[in-house]
C-alpha positions, 0 to 999 in steps of 0.5 A: 478485481484482478485484470491481468494474470498473476505473475511473479518475479524474484529480485535481489536488492542491496540494503544498508544494515544500519542507520546513522543515529538521529542524535549525531545529525542533531549535534551537527545542526546545533554545534556544526562539524562534519556530517555523519557518514555510513560506510556501506562497504562492510555494512550491507546485506542482500535481501531477496523478494518475490514480487508481483509483476504487470499488476493491473487491478480495479479497486472499489472503495467507499467511505462512511461518515463518522461521529467526528464529522461536522454537521455540514459534512455529507458523503457527496462532499467527500466524494466530490473531493476524492473524484477531483483529486483522483482526476488531477492525480493529486494524493497526500502521498504517492500511491503504492502497492504493498511497499513504497518501491512498488509505486502505482498509477491510479486513475478513475475506472470508466470501463464498466464492470471490471469483473467482466474484464478480469482474466479470472472470471468464473475461475473459482476460488484461489486462496492467497493466504494472509496478506497485509491489511493495515498498520495499527498506529494506536500505540506509537511505540508498538506499531502492529501489522494487521493481516487478513486472509485474501481469497479471490472468487472469480477474479475478485478479492473482497476485503470488506467484512474480512476477519483481521488478525494481529 
């Protein structure tokens, strides 16, 4: 559920175009010597990005027990683990929206039906086009992005059952 109005901003950021080869760091660790350096004065580029600002979502999620589960595993056990970590702010990695530089604060939603608080309830349909759904790591040498068509109906984007595109 999208709670705040959708607003965009444009930013520019400086990025280094190349990266130091891992082999040069391995050589220093094995043989000693000066650390490798990158001189960014001539090796940078500016990138422009359009980003969302003042984002406020309520995300509803569920999980399903797979064949890999142990016999003593059950949905209640995993829900308890998830809720305990959520309340303590414990995560395997810092949560973010889209890219790592878009970190987010996550907490349990306890304020009733989020659709009632969405600024877009009864707003009809908005098509946001293709958005990143996930990354397919099945082939580590060819990691592939997966996309879905994001359509918001009255303030809610329902990802469940979406057709996924490569």
